C-alpha positions in Angstrom: 0.0 0.1 -0.3 1.5 3.5 -1.3 -0.2 5.3 1.9 1.0 4.0 5.6 -1.0 1.2 6.4 -2.4 3.1 9.9 -3.4 5.3 7.4 -5.0 3.7 4.5 -7.0 1.7 7.3 -8.2 5.1 8.8 -9.5 6.8 6.1 -11.2 3.1 4.9 -12.2 2.6 8.5 -14.4 6.4 8.5 -15.7 5.4 5.1 -17.3 2.6 6.9 -18.2 3.9 9.9 -19.8 6.6 7.9 -21.9 4.0 5.9 -23.0 2.4 9.6 -23.7 5.5 10.9 -26.4 7.1 8.4 -30.1 6.1 9.3 -30.4 3.1 7.1 -34.3 4.4 6.6 -37.5 2.4 6.6 -38.4 -0.2 4.4 -40.9 1.0 2.3 -44.9 -1.1 2.9 -45.7 -1.5 -1.0 -44.6 -4.0 -3.3 -42.9 -4.0 -5.3 -39.9 -2.9 -4.2 -36.8 -5.1 -5.0 -35.4 -2.8 -7.9 -38.9 -2.0 -9.0 -41.7 -0.2 -7.4 -45.2 0.5 -8.4 -44.6 3.9 -8.6 -41.0 6.0 -8.7 -42.4 9.4 -7.3 -40.8 11.4 -10.1 -37.6 9.5 -8.9 -36.7 8.4 -12.6 -33.7 6.2 -11.0 -36.7 4.5 -9.5 -37.6 1.6 -11.7 -41.4 1.1 -11.9 -43.7 -1.3 -13.6 -44.7 1.7 -16.2 -41.4 1.5 -17.4 -41.3 -2.7 -17.4 -44.5 -2.5 -19.6 -43.4 0.3 -21.8 -40.2 -1.4 -22.7 -42.4 -4.6 -23.3 -44.0 -2.7 -26.3 -40.7 -1.8 -27.6 -39.6 -4.4 -30.7 -35.3 -3.3 -29.5 -36.6 -5.4 -26.6 -37.7 -8.9 -28.4 -34.2 -10.2 -28.4 -34.4 -10.1 -24.6 -38.0 -11.6 -25.0 -37.0 -14.8 -26.3 -34.6 -15.7 -24.1 -37.0 -14.7 -20.8 -36.7 -18.1 -19.4 -35.2 -20.6 -17.6 -34.8 -18.6 -14.2 -38.1 -18.3 -11.5 -36.8 -14.1 -11.8 -36.9 -14.3 -15.6 -40.8 -16.0 -15.5 -41.8 -13.2 -13.2 -40.3 -10.4 -15.5 -42.8 -12.1 -18.4 -45.8 -11.5 -15.6 -44.7 -8.5 -14.8 -44.0 -6.6 -18.2 -46.0 -9.1 -21.2 -49.0 -10.3 -18.6 -48.5 -12.8 -18.8 -50.5 -15.0 -16.5 -48.5 -18.4 -17.1 -45.3 -17.4 -16.5 -46.4 -16.3 -13.2 -47.7 -19.4 -12.6 -44.3 -21.1 -13.6 -42.4 -18.6 -11.6 -45.0 -18.8 -8.9 -44.4 -23.3 -8.9 -40.4 -22.0 -9.3 -40.9 -20.2 -6.0 -42.3 -23.1 -3.9 -39.9 -26.4 -5.1 -37.8 -26.5 -2.1 -34.3 -25.1 -2.7 -31.1 -27.4 -3.3 -28.1 -25.7 -1.7 -24.5 -26.2 -2.4 -22.7 -24.6 0.2 -21.4 -21.9 -2.6 -22.0 -18.8 -4.5 -25.4 -19.8 -5.8 -27.1 -20.3 -3.0 -27.3 -17.0 -2.4 -28.3 -16.2 -5.6 -31.1 -18.7 -5.4 -32.4 -16.8 -2.3 -32.1 -13.7 -4.2 -33.8 -15.0 -6.6 -36.4 -16.2 -4.8 -37.0 -12.9 -2.8 -37.6 -10.8 -6.0 -40.1 -13.8 -7.1 -41.9 -13.2 -3.5 -41.9 -9.5 -4.0 -42.8 -8.8 -8.1 -45.4 -11.3 -7.5 -47.2 -10.4 -4.0 -50.0 -8.7 -5.8 -50.6 -10.5 -7.9 -54.3 -12.8 -8.5 -52.1 -15.6 -9.1 -50.2 -16.1 -6.2 -52.5 -16.9 -3.5 -51.8 -16.8 0.2 -51.3 -20.1 1.0 -48.6 -19.5 -1.7 -47.5 -16.7 0.3 -47.0 -18.7 3.6 -45.5 -21.8 1.9 -42.9 -19.1 0.2 -42.4 -16.9 3.3 -41.3 -20.5 4.5 -38.6 -21.1 1.8 -37.2 -18.2 2.0 -36.8 -17.7 5.7 -35.5 -21.5 5.2 -32.9 -20.3 2.3 -31.6 -17.0 4.7 -30.7 -19.4 7.7 -28.9 -21.6 5.6 -27.0 -18.6 4.4 -26.6 -17.4 8.0 -25.0 -20.3 8.8 -22.8 -20.4 5.9 -21.6 -17.2 7.2 -19.9 -18.1 10.4 -17.0 -19.4 7.7 -16.1 -16.1 6.7 -13.5 -14.6 3.8 -14.5 -10.8 3.0 -12.7 -10.9 -1.0 -14.4 -14.5 -1.8 -17.5 -14.3 -4.5 -19.5 -16.3 -2.0 -19.7 -13.7 0.9 -21.1 -10.7 -1.7 -23.9 -13.3 -2.8 -25.2 -14.9 0.7 -25.4 -11.0 2.3 -26.9 -10.3 -0.7 -29.6 -13.4 -0.3 -29.7 -12.3 3.5 -30.2 -8.9 2.4 -33.0 -10.1 -0.3 -34.7 -12.0 2.2 -34.8 -9.1 4.5 -36.5 -6.8 2.2 -38.7 -8.7 1.0 -40.4 -10.6 4.1 -40.2 -7.0 5.9 -44.1 -6.8 7.4 -44.8 -10.6 6.5 -41.6 -12.6 8.7 -41.2 -11.4 12.4 -37.2 -11.8 12.3 -36.9 -10.0 8.8 -35.2 -6.8 10.6 -32.3 -9.6 11.4 -31.6 -10.5 8.0 -31.3 -6.5 6.9 -29.4 -5.9 10.2 -26.4 -8.5 9.9 -26.7 -7.5 5.7 -26.9 -3.7 5.7 -24.0 -3.7 9.1 -21.3 -6.3 6.7 -21.9 -4.6 3.5 -21.3 -1.6 5.4 -18.4 -2.3 7.8 -16.2 -4.9 5.2 -17.8 -5.8 2.1 -18.5 -1.5 0.5 -15.1 -1.1 2.1 -13.4 -3.5 0.2 -14.8 -3.0 -3.0 -13.7 0.5 -2.5 -10.1 -0.7 -1.8 -9.9 -2.9 -5.2 -10.9 0.8 -6.6 -13.7 -1.0 -9.2 -11.1 -3.8 -10.2 -11.5 -7.6 -9.1 -8.5 -9.6 -7.9 -10.1 -13.0 -9.1 -10.0 -12.9 -12.9 -12.9 -11.7 -14.9 -14.8 -14.2 -15.0 -15.3 -14.6 -11.2 -15.4 -10.5 -11.0 -18.0 -9.7 -13.1 -20.0 -13.2 -13.4 -21.0 -12.6 -9.3 -19.0 -9.9 -7.1 -19.5 -6.7 -9.5 -23.2 -7.6 -10.7 -24.0 -9.0 -6.7 -22.5 -5.9 -5.3 -24.3 -3.2 -7.7 -27.8 -5.3 -7.0 -27.3 -4.6 -3.3 -26.9 -1.1 -3.6 -30.4 -1.0 -5.8 -32.5 -3.3 -3.3 -31.7 -0.2 -0.8 -32.5 2.4 -2.6 -35.6 1.0 -4.1 -36.4 -1.3 -0.4 -35.8 2.6 1.5 -34.8 5.7 -0.7 -31.0 5.8 1.3 -29.0 6.2 -2.1 -25.8 4.5 -1.5 -24.9 5.0 -5.3 -24.7 8.7 -4.8 -22.3 8.2 -1.6 -19.9 5.9 -3.4 -19.6 8.5 -6.2 -19.4 11.7 -3.9 -17.3 10.2 -1.1 -15.8 7.4 -1.8 -13.4 8.0 -5.4 -16.2 6.7 -7.4 -15.5 3.5 -7.4 -18.7 1.8 -8.6 -18.5 3.0 -11.7 -15.5 2.8 -12.1 -16.0 -1.2 -11.9 -17.5 -0.2 -15.3 -14.5 1.2 -16.4 -12.5 -1.5 -15.5 -14.7 -3.9 -17.5 -14.5 -2.1 -20.3 -10.4 -0.7 -20.5 -9.3 -4.0 -19.3 -10.7 -6.1 -22.3 -8.0 -6.1 -25.4 -8.2 -4.7 -28.3 -8.9 -7.9 -29.8 -12.5 -8.6 -27.5 -11.4 -10.6 -25.0 -10.3 -10.1 -21.0 -7.2 -8.9 -19.6 -6.2 -12.5 -18.1 -5.3 -12.2 -14.5 -6.1 -14.6 -11.9 -8.2 -17.7 -12.4 -9.3 -16.5 -15.8 -12.6 -17.8 -17.2 -15.1 -16.7 -19.6 -12.9 -13.7 -21.6 -15.5 -12.8 -23.6 -17.9 -10.0 -22.8 -21.4 -12.4 -24.1 -22.3 -13.4 -20.5 -21.6 -11.0 -17.6 -20.5 -7.6 -18.8 -23.5 -5.7 -20.1 -25.3 -6.3 -16.7 -22.7 -4.9 -14.7 -22.2 -1.8 -16.7 -26.1 -1.8 -17.7 -26.8 -1.1 -13.8 -24.1 1.4 -13.4 -24.9 3.3 -16.3 -28.8 3.5 -15.0 -27.9 5.1 -11.6 -24.5 7.4 -13.2 -26.6 7.8 -16.5 -22.9 7.8 -18.3 -23.0 8.2 -22.3 -20.1 6.2 -22.8 -21.4 3.4 -20.7 -24.5 3.8 -22.9 -22.6 3.6 -25.6 -20.6 0.6 -24.6 -23.5 -1.4 -24.4 -25.1 -0.6 -27.6 -21.7 -1.9 -29.1 -22.3 -5.4 -27.1 -25.9 -5.4 -28.5 -24.4 -5.3 -32.0 -21.4 -7.4 -31.2 -23.7 -10.6 -29.6 -27.3 -9.8 -31.2 -27.8 -13.4 -30.1 -27.3 -12.3 -26.3 -25.3 -10.4 -23.8 -26.5 -12.4 -20.9 -26.2 -15.7 -18.4 -28.7 -17.8 -19.2 -31.7 -16.6 -16.9 -30.5 -13.0 -16.8 -32.5 -11.5 -19.1 -34.6 -9.8 -16.4 -32.2 -7.1 -15.9 -32.4 -5.9 -19.3 -36.1 -4.8 -18.4 -34.9 -3.1 -15.4 -31.9 -1.5 -16.7 -31.4 -0.7 -20.2 -32.8 2.3 -21.8 -31.8 2.2 -25.2 -33.0 5.6 -26.1 -30.3 6.8 -23.6 -27.1 9.4 -24.9 -24.4 8.0 -25.9 -20.9 9.4 -26.3 -17.9 6.8 -27.6 -15.6 5.1 -25.0 -12.8 7.1 -26.9 -13.4 9.5 -24.1 -12.1 7.4 -21.7 -8.5 8.1 -20.9 -6.2 6.0 -22.6 -4.4 5.6 -19.0 -6.2 4.3 -15.9 -4.9 3.5 -13.0 -7.5 0.8 -10.2 -6.8 -0.1 -6.6 -3.7 1.5 -5.8 -3.5 0.9 -2.6 -4.7 -2.9 -3.4 -4.7 -4.4 -6.5 -2.4 -2.3 -8.2 -3.7 -2.1 -12.1 -2.5 -0.3 -14.7 -4.1 0.2 -18.0 -2.0 2.1 -20.7 -3.1 2.4 -24.4 -2.8 4.1 -27.5 -5.9 4.0 -28.6 -9.1 1.7 -29.3 -8.6 0.4 -32.7 -7.9 -3.8 -32.9 -4.5 -3.5 -33.6 -3.4 -0.5 -30.8 -1.4 -1.3 -28.2 -2.6 -2.3 -25.1 -0.3 -2.9 -21.8 -1.5 -3.7 -18.3 0.4 -4.0 -15.1 -0.7 -5.7 -11.6 1.5 -4.4 -8.2 -0.7 -4.9 -5.3 -1.3 -7.2 -2.3 -3.3 -11.0 -2.1 -7.3 -10.9 -2.0 -7.7 -14.7 -2.3 -7.0 -18.1 -3.5 -8.6 -17.3 -6.8 -5.9 -14.6 -7.4 -2.1 -15.2 -8.2 1.0 -14.5 -6.8 1.9 -11.7 -9.9 2.8 -9.1 -9.0 4.8 -6.8 -11.4 3.4 -8.8 -14.0 3.7 -6.8 -17.2 1.3 -8.3 -19.8 1.5 -6.8 -24.3 -0.8 -6.4 -26.3 -0.3 -5.3 -30.1 -2.9 -6.7 -32.8 -2.5 -9.7 -30.5 -1.4 -10.9 -27.4 2.6 -10.4 -27.5 3.8 -11.1 -24.4 0.9 -12.5 -22.0 1.0 -14.6 -18.8 1.0 -18.1 -19.6 -0.5 -21.2 -18.2 -4.1 -21.9 -18.0 -7.2 -22.3 -16.0 -7.1 -26.0 -15.5 -6.4 -28.4 -13.1 -7.6 -29.2 -8.8 -7.3 -26.8 -6.5 -4.9 -28.9 -4.0 -2.4 -31.8 -5.3 -0.8 -31.5 -8.1 -1.3 -30.2 -10.8 -1.1 -27.6 -13.8 -3.2 -24.9 -11.5 -1.3 -25.3 -8.4 2.4 -25.8 -9.4 2.7 -23.2 -12.3 -0.6 -21.5 -13.2 -1.1 -19.6 -10.3 2.5 -18.7 -9.5 5.1 -16.4 -10.1 6.8 -18.1 -13.1 3.5 -18.3 -15.1 3.9 -14.7 -15.3 6.4 -11.3 -17.0 7.6 -10.6 -13.6 11.1 -11.1 -11.3 11.8 -14.4 -9.6 14.8 -14.9 -7.0 16.0 -18.8 -7.5 18.3 -21.1 -5.6 20.3 -22.5 -7.8 21.5 -25.5 -5.9 17.5 -26.7 -5.6 16.9 -28.2 -9.1 13.1 -27.3 -9.1 13.5 -24.2 -7.1 10.8 -21.6 -8.7 11.5 -18.4 -6.7 8.2 -17.1 -6.8 7.3 -14.7 -4.5 5.4 -16.3 -1.5 2.8 -18.9 -1.5 0.5 -16.8 1.0 -3.5 -18.4 1.8 -5.6 -17.1 4.0 -9.2 -17.8 3.8 -10.4 -17.0 7.0 -10.2 -12.7 6.8 -13.7 -12.3 7.6 -13.5 -8.3 7.7 -12.1 -5.2 6.3 -10.2 -4.8 9.9 -9.2 -8.5 9.6 -7.4 -7.5 6.7 -6.0 -4.3 7.3 -4.0 -6.3 10.1 -3.1 -8.6 8.5 0.2 -8.0 7.1 1.2 -11.1 5.3 -1.3 -10.2 2.6 1.1 -7.2 1.8 2.6 -8.0 -1.3 3.6 -5.0 -4.0 2.5 -1.1 -3.6 2.8 1.1 -6.8 5.2 3.7 -4.8 5.0 6.4 -8.1 2.1 6.8 -10.2 2.2 9.3 -13.6 0.1 9.5 -16.5 -0.1 13.6 -17.0 2.5 13.4 -19.9 0.9 12.0 -22.9 3.8 11.2 -24.8 5.0 9.3 -21.2 3.4 7.6 -18.6 5.7 6.0 -15.6 5.4 3.9 -12.1 7.0 2.8 -10.0 6.3 -0.2 -7.9 8.3 -1.9 -4.6 7.8 -5.9 -5.0 9.5 -6.7 -2.3 6.8 -7.8 0.8 6.2 -10.6 -1.9 9.5 -12.1 -1.4 10.5 -14.4 0.7 13.1 -12.2 3.4 15.2 -14.7 3.6 16.3 -14.0 -0.1 15.9 -10.3 -0.9 16.0 -7.2 1.0 14.3 -4.7 -2.4 12.6 -5.7 -5.6 11.7 -3.2 -7.5 10.0 -2.8 -11.2 9.8 0.8 -12.9 7.9 1.3 -16.3 8.1 4.0 -18.5 5.8 4.1 -21.6 6.8 6.6 -24.2 4.8 7.7 -27.2 3.4 4.5 -27.2 6.1 3.1 -28.3 8.6 2.2 -26.0 8.3 0.3 -23.0 11.1 0.6 -20.5 11.2 -1.6 -17.7 14.1 -1.2 -15.3 13.9 -3.9 -12.5 16.4 -3.4 -9.4 16.7 -6.2 -7.1 19.3 -6.3 -3.9 19.3 -9.5 -2.9 19.4 -10.9 1.5 23.0 -12.9 0.7 24.9 -14.4 -2.2 24.2 -17.4 -4.1 20.7 -16.4 -5.6 19.5 -15.8 -9.5 17.3 -13.1 -10.2 16.1 -14.1 -13.7 13.3 -11.7 -15.5 10.8 -13.6 -17.0 9.0 -13.0 -20.5 6.6 -15.4 -22.0 6.0 -16.0 -25.6 3.0 -17.5 -27.4 4.9 -18.0 -30.3 9.0 -19.0 -30.1 10.6 -15.7 -30.3 14.2 -15.1 -32.1 16.9 -14.8 -29.5 20.0 -12.4 -29.7 23.2 -12.0 -27.3 20.9 -8.7 -25.7 17.5 -9.2 -26.4 14.6 -11.1 -28.7 11.9 -10.3 -30.8 8.9 -12.0 -31.6 6.2 -11.1 -34.4 2.7 -12.5 -34.1 0.0 -11.3 -36.2 0.4 -8.0 -37.9 2.5 -6.9 -34.6 6.2 -7.2 -33.2 7.9 -6.1 -29.6 11.7 -6.0 -29.5 13.2 -6.5 -26.4 17.6 -5.1 -25.9 18.8 -5.2 -22.8 21.2 -2.3 -21.9 24.5 -2.9 -20.2 25.0 -6.8 -21.3 27.5 -7.7 -19.1 27.0 -10.9 -17.2 23.8 -11.1 -18.5 22.1 -14.2 -20.1 19.1 -14.8 -22.5 18.0 -18.5 -22.2 14.9 -19.6 -24.4 12.6 -22.1 -21.7 10.2 -24.5 -23.4 7.0 -25.0 -22.0 5.2 -24.7 -19.2 8.3 -25.6 -16.7 9.4 -25.2 -13.1 13.0 -26.8 -13.0 12.9 -30.1 -15.0 9.4 -30.7 -13.9 6.9 -29.7 -17.1 3.1 -29.2 -15.7 0.9 -30.7 -18.9 -2.3 -29.3 -19.0 -5.0 -31.6 -18.7 -6.9 -29.8 -21.0 -6.6 -26.6 -22.8 -9.5 -23.3 -22.1 -10.8 -21.6 -24.8 -9.3 -18.3 -25.7 -6.4 -19.3 -22.6 -3.5 -18.7 -25.1 -0.9 -20.8 -22.5 1.8 -19.3 -24.5 4.6 -22.1 -25.9 7.6 -20.8 -23.3 9.3 -17.7 -21.9 13.0 -15.6 -22.3 14.6 -15.8 -18.8 17.1 -12.9 -18.7 19.7 -14.1 -16.0 22.0 -12.2 -13.9 24.5 -14.0 -11.0 24.5 -15.3 -7.8 28.0 -13.1 -7.0 26.7 -10.0 -6.8 23.6 -8.8 -4.1 22.6 -5.7 -6.3 21.5 -5.8 -9.6 19.6 -4.0 -12.4 18.5 -5.4 -15.8 17.1 -2.4 -17.7 15.0 -3.5 -20.8 13.6 -1.4 -23.6 10.8 -2.6 -25.3 10.1 -1.6 -29.0 6.4 -2.0 -29.6 5.4 -1.9 -33.2 3.6 -3.4 -36.0 5.2 -5.9 -38.4 7.0 -4.1 -41.0 7.7 -1.2 -39.2 11.8 -0.8 -38.3 13.7 -1.3 -35.4 16.3 0.4 -34.1 18.8 0.6 -31.2 18.8 2.4 -27.6 21.1 3.0 -25.3 22.9 4.2 -21.9 24.0 8.1 -22.7 24.7 9.2 -18.9 24.5 7.5 -15.9 25.0 8.5 -12.5 24.4 7.3 -8.7 21.0 9.3 -8.7 19.5 8.7 -12.6 20.2 7.2 -15.9 19.6 8.6 -19.2 18.3 6.3 -22.0 18.6 7.8 -25.4 16.0 6.0 -27.4 15.8 4.8 -31.2 13.6 8.1 -32.2 16.6 10.3 -30.7 14.6 11.1 -27.5 16.0 10.7 -24.5 14.1 9.4 -21.3 15.4 10.1 -18.0 15.0 7.6 -14.8 15.8 9.2 -11.1 13.6 7.2 -9.3 10.9 7.8 -8.6 9.9 9.8 -11.4 10.4 10.5 -15.4 11.9 12.8 -18.0 11.0 12.8 -21.2 13.5 15.0 -23.1 
């Protein structure tokens, strides 16, 4: 964390106390009140029954109507929107069927959806008193089940969001019908205020666990909670977050947009699955557009619909279109977003830099933050580079189990699968040399997270993207490595003219005998030279030149290898781009202080490549003459382009 731990903790705890201190407001008496009201009272952000019925008459919603089935909440929405009595009967029948629990994230979603159906159809003539009584019993049983599950909490796990949202939905739906509903509400509001919302603020709109888990569960369910509070009580958490908490909820939508590679796939990090946009992106962005009226968000929603006309929703989720999609809202292009963004500086630490929004533009992602859960990876300092195609991505794929020896446990989640730095022990043949394998699934509250020093892995200690010709950051990765191996590890990046990426790695070993290695994973085999390599893929090309080679060596390591062990994948998931191997830039076992200065020339396939060099060096700075004739001065922390 860039700020001292005490300062960050104090600031976020103040925000949590502020959330908890505000009167949550009384739950309105009438139904519906979960995401929908019968009347909006002039508030255009309240979704009303009239709005939903008007959308049902709009032919632009036909694509959603065709898929308005499969889930109880979809059937309930069909009943509301289209006056479909048979759909109401189907939703009620599904509501009365005992829920099947799996002790997973889906248990919370099932209870949430059951609460929605009860609330939305409460005044429907087909929903009789006996059925309502049975439904109340079903939802209470589900909520009690979630309460029991919540005895074993992990703050940043998807399950906490789902289980707490399920409890909130049960409480808001059953207020006035079950005496214990207030207890469900009280628990959910407290846990969100004290832990879950401060956690989302810390991550600044990003997620730690990949865009499958992150979009599918955490972002979606957080949005539904904020909207439920607004519709059921009138308390406007959306505005509080925008005004007082760095706008992290809107940043969730921006993170999704910015972290989509120019080829249409989502950035690869964490336990990454479902890298395409057809299931999860639309529902997250639509809810945020509804509350924030951002024309860029609306333009992006329309783009997704044009790109994926068959569906933009996971099966069972098309009800969301009738809540939050307004096809007549003003639009703006994504080009109005900045080309440089930093998300969760004191948490996950994501920097995303791009040259533009075209298919063949340069796109770079960097990550240096803390540990938040075991769907995350030990990948601090990772740099991913795209130009026309992924040129230097992370390696491996989300396949293998969660225990024992397999591709995920022994390669994919570890530092060795990422474009970062290893500190190896050459006397141990199969030593990975990666960052600490730290696991703690018992961080139940935000206070417990702040007290857990083991979760601290890396900090972005300097960041400046104010100069459009030179973006700069400096990250301290030291905390991520075993203390008996390193005193300090830093990675410094500067992107010059969207063309040259300078990477300066500085390592101070705890003692001689350890061997630093800088890794660059390659989807196609590169051409190696004594001081670098060149990789060509599609229309893109990246050429790495190592300055001041000295005793540094470049080696090609084929496959997903750790020492002498090759960790094969049991399957190759779609869109995983697992890489053929890696280039290792190897240092020395003799020197405590070592430096790797790399200039990466990121260009089109046919463009000429020049040579860089160090024109001047002093104890406090270094000047690098780039092939373009410009000079970059790094004086740590900071960069100056001449």
